[in-house]
C-alpha positions as CSV (number, residue, x, y, z in Angstrom):
1,M,-5.1,-6.7,16.9
2,N,-4.8,-8.9,20.2
3,Y,-2.6,-11.6,21.0
4,Q,-2.2,-14.7,23.3
5,N,0.5,-12.8,25.6
6,E,2.4,-10.0,26.6
7,T,5.6,-11.4,25.1
8,L,3.9,-11.9,21.7
9,E,2.2,-8.6,22.2
10,T,6.4,-7.1,22.5
11,I,7.2,-9.0,19.6
12,H,4.5,-7.7,17.4
13,S,5.2,-3.9,18.8
14,L,8.8,-3.9,17.5
15,R,10.0,-1.2,15.3
16,S,12.6,0.8,13.7
17,T,13.5,4.4,14.5
18,H,14.9,5.7,12.2
19,G,16.7,8.9,13.9
20,N,14.2,10.6,15.3
21,F,14.7,9.9,19.4
22,T,13.6,12.6,21.9
23,E,15.9,13.9,24.6
24,Q,14.6,11.6,27.2
25,E,17.1,9.3,28.5
26,V,17.2,5.5,29.4
27,S,17.8,4.7,32.8
28,D,20.8,3.1,34.2
29,E,18.0,0.7,35.8
30,D,16.1,0.1,32.8
31,L,19.8,-0.6,30.7
32,R,20.9,-3.2,33.3
33,T,17.5,-4.8,32.7
34,I,17.9,-4.8,29.1
35,L,22.0,-6.1,29.3
36,D,20.7,-9.1,31.9
37,A,17.9,-10.0,29.5
38,A,20.4,-9.9,26.9
39,V,23.0,-12.0,27.8
40,R,20.1,-14.7,28.6
41,A,20.4,-15.4,24.7
42,A,20.9,-19.1,23.6
43,N,24.8,-19.3,22.8
44,A,27.2,-22.3,21.6
45,S,28.9,-24.1,24.0
46,A,27.8,-21.6,26.7
47,R,31.3,-19.2,25.7
48,Q,29.1,-16.0,25.0
49,S,31.4,-15.2,21.8
50,Y,30.5,-12.0,21.8
51,S,31.3,-8.7,23.6
52,I,28.6,-5.9,24.4
53,V,29.9,-2.3,24.4
54,V,27.8,0.3,25.4
55,V,28.1,3.9,24.4
56,E,26.6,6.4,26.7
57,D,27.6,9.8,24.8
58,R,25.3,11.1,21.9
59,E,28.0,12.5,20.1
60,L,29.9,9.5,20.1
61,I,26.9,7.3,19.2
62,K,26.5,9.5,16.0
63,K,30.0,9.1,15.0
64,L,29.9,5.3,15.1
65,C,26.8,4.9,13.0
66,G,25.4,8.3,12.4
67,Y,22.2,8.3,14.4
68,E,21.3,10.0,17.7
69,G,19.9,8.4,20.6
70,S,20.1,7.9,24.1
71,K,22.0,4.6,24.4
72,G,24.0,2.9,21.7
73,L,25.1,-1.2,22.2
74,V,27.8,-2.2,19.9
75,F,27.4,-6.2,19.5
76,C,31.1,-7.6,18.6
77,V,31.9,-11.4,17.4
78,D,34.6,-11.3,20.1
79,Y,36.8,-14.5,21.3
80,T,39.5,-11.9,23.4
81,R,38.1,-12.9,26.7
82,I,38.0,-16.5,26.1
83,I,41.3,-16.8,24.6
84,D,42.4,-15.0,27.6
85,A,40.9,-16.9,30.0
86,A,42.7,-19.9,28.3
87,E,46.0,-18.6,28.3
88,H,45.3,-17.5,32.1
89,L,45.0,-21.4,33.0
90,G,48.1,-22.3,30.9
91,H,45.9,-23.8,28.0
92,T,45.4,-22.7,24.2
93,S,42.4,-22.0,22.5
94,S,41.9,-20.8,18.8
95,A,39.2,-18.7,16.8
96,E,40.8,-19.0,13.5
97,G,38.6,-19.6,10.6
98,T,35.0,-18.9,9.3
99,T,33.4,-21.6,11.7
100,P,34.4,-19.5,14.9
101,F,33.1,-16.2,13.0
102,I,29.9,-17.5,11.7
103,T,29.1,-19.4,15.6
104,G,30.2,-16.4,17.3
105,S,27.7,-14.5,14.8
106,I,24.8,-16.4,15.6
107,D,25.9,-15.9,19.2
108,T,26.1,-11.8,18.6
109,V,22.6,-11.9,16.6
110,L,20.6,-13.8,19.2
111,V,22.2,-11.3,22.4
112,A,21.2,-8.5,20.2
113,Q,17.8,-9.1,19.2
114,T,17.0,-10.2,22.5
115,A,18.2,-6.5,23.7
116,A,15.7,-5.3,21.4
117,I,12.9,-7.5,22.5
118,A,13.5,-6.5,26.5
119,A,14.0,-2.7,25.7
120,R,10.5,-2.7,23.5
121,S,9.0,-4.5,26.3
122,L,9.8,-1.7,28.5
123,G,8.4,0.9,26.4
124,I,12.0,1.9,24.7
125,D,12.4,2.0,21.3
126,S,15.5,1.2,18.9
127,L,17.2,1.1,15.7
128,F,19.4,-2.0,14.2
129,T,22.1,-0.2,12.0
130,N,25.1,-1.3,10.1
131,G,26.1,2.3,9.9
132,I,29.0,1.2,12.0
133,H,30.4,-0.8,8.6
134,R,29.9,2.7,6.7
135,G,32.9,4.9,5.8
136,D,36.4,4.4,7.4
137,M,35.3,1.1,9.7
138,S,38.8,1.6,11.3
139,R,37.2,4.5,13.0
140,V,34.9,1.8,15.1
141,Y,38.1,0.1,16.4
142,A,39.7,3.3,17.7
143,L,36.7,5.0,19.2
144,L,36.1,2.0,21.2
145,D,39.4,0.5,21.6
146,L,38.6,-2.4,20.0
147,P,41.2,-5.4,20.2
148,E,42.3,-5.7,16.3
149,E,42.3,-10.0,16.2
150,H,39.4,-12.0,17.5
151,C,36.9,-9.3,17.6
152,F,34.8,-7.9,14.9
153,P,32.1,-5.2,15.5
154,L,29.0,-6.8,13.9
155,I,25.7,-4.7,14.4
156,M,25.0,-1.7,16.3
157,L,21.4,-0.9,18.5
158,V,20.6,2.3,18.9
159,L,18.4,2.8,22.1
160,G,16.1,6.1,22.9
161,Y,12.0,7.0,22.7
162,A,10.6,8.0,19.5
163,D,9.4,11.3,19.0
164,Q,6.3,10.2,17.7
165,E,3.9,6.7,16.9
166,P,4.4,5.6,13.8
167,E,1.0,5.5,11.8
168,T,1.5,1.5,11.1
169,P,3.7,-1.3,12.0
170,K,6.1,-2.1,9.1
171,G,5.0,-5.2,7.1
172,R,6.8,-8.5,6.7
173,L,6.5,-11.7,4.3
174,G,5.8,-14.8,6.0
175,G,4.5,-17.2,3.7
176,A,5.8,-18.9,0.2
177,G,9.5,-18.3,-0.1
178,V,10.0,-17.4,3.3
179,V,8.3,-20.5,5.2
180,H,9.4,-23.6,3.9
181,W,7.1,-26.7,5.3
182,N,9.0,-30.0,5.2
183,K,11.3,-29.0,2.4
184,Y,12.6,-26.1,0.4
185,H,10.1,-24.5,-1.9
186,R,11.6,-22.4,-5.4
187,L,8.8,-20.2,-5.9
188,T,6.3,-20.7,-8.9
189,P,6.4,-17.8,-11.6
190,G,2.8,-17.3,-10.1
191,E,4.1,-17.2,-6.5
192,L,6.5,-14.8,-7.6
193,D,3.6,-12.5,-9.2
194,E,2.0,-12.7,-5.8
195,L,5.3,-11.6,-4.2
196,I,5.6,-8.7,-6.5
197,Q,1.9,-7.6,-5.9
198,A,2.5,-7.9,-2.2
199,Y,5.2,-5.5,-2.3
200,D,3.2,-3.1,-4.5
201,D,0.5,-3.2,-2.1
202,P,0.5,0.0,0.1
203,D,-1.6,-1.8,3.1
204,A,1.5,-4.5,3.1
205,H,3.3,-1.9,4.1
206,L,6.1,-3.7,2.8
207,A,7.9,-1.3,0.8
208,L,10.5,1.1,1.9
209,N,8.7,4.2,0.3
210,N,6.5,4.8,-2.7
211,T,8.9,6.9,-4.6
212,W,8.6,4.0,-7.4
213,Q,5.1,5.3,-8.3
214,E,6.5,8.9,-8.6
215,Q,9.3,7.8,-10.9
216,G,6.5,5.9,-13.4
217,M,7.8,2.4,-12.5
218,D,5.1,-0.3,-12.9
219,H,6.4,-2.3,-9.5
220,Y,7.9,-1.8,-6.2
221,L,11.0,-4.0,-6.9
222,D,11.7,-2.1,-10.5
223,W,12.8,0.4,-8.1
224,F,14.3,-1.6,-5.0
225,Y,16.7,-3.5,-7.1
226,P,18.5,-0.9,-9.6
227,V,18.3,2.1,-7.1
228,W,18.4,1.2,-3.8
229,S,20.2,-2.3,-3.4
230,T,23.1,-0.8,-5.8
231,R,23.4,2.2,-3.8
232,G,27.4,2.9,-3.7
233,G,28.0,1.5,-7.1
234,K,29.9,-2.0,-7.9
235,R,32.8,-2.4,-5.5
236,T,36.1,-3.0,-6.7
237,G,39.3,-5.0,-5.0
238,K,38.9,-6.3,-1.4
239,S,36.6,-4.5,0.7
240,Q,37.5,-3.1,4.4
241,M,35.5,-5.0,5.9
242,L,36.7,-8.5,4.5
243,A,40.2,-7.1,5.5
244,L,38.9,-6.2,8.9
245,I,37.8,-9.9,9.5
246,E,41.0,-11.4,8.1
247,R,43.0,-9.4,10.1
248,A,40.9,-10.3,13.3
249,G,41.7,-14.0,12.5
250,F,38.4,-15.2,11.4
251,V,39.4,-15.9,7.2
252,D,42.4,-16.9,5.8
253,S,44.0,-14.1,4.0
254,E,45.8,-16.6,1.6
């Protein structure tokens, strides 16, 4: 499909490369270009309440998220720089509570997505992964020497070159239930049936895989809800993620 300009072409060519990166390295020049573009993302009060930790060692990337690639960018909600600058001038600055965390998360996600778009414009593939949240998250703090307070690793972007072109781009929903015009619209039973059929349609490329058919299920979502979305089982007690967010000062522990 032809789009109106190169920017739209780049956005519509975005895809996730799940671990099948080649040994080709992302050049220092391209990495700098990506970072320079990423920090142009919109942010609240011009504070840029995030940090980007660039990981250049392939083994360290794998230890952090389970995937390998040429470069890894760990995007953190981070107020350390902001607080340190305030104290240096004799002022105070607070990042306590959920509002700073949400604001910082928005800043962080915007800069991360901008980095992915910039990379794709240079022909560099990427993978967004929450692998940094799996297992013992203290390893992320230890491996990257992250501050325990006012900092939380939110998402990681692995950069590299895919070893093969995907056959088709991943599909996305864009109609009712996703885009709401003028006011929120709850899907009707008929629209829910259409949604289910869209996931079932192999030409729509919305499903993660077709194992639901092999298992004799009627619909893709019959596999997705009870099997995929419940991986890891029911969680009991306080999650380590919440504990780390509390330690960082973004959530009241009482």
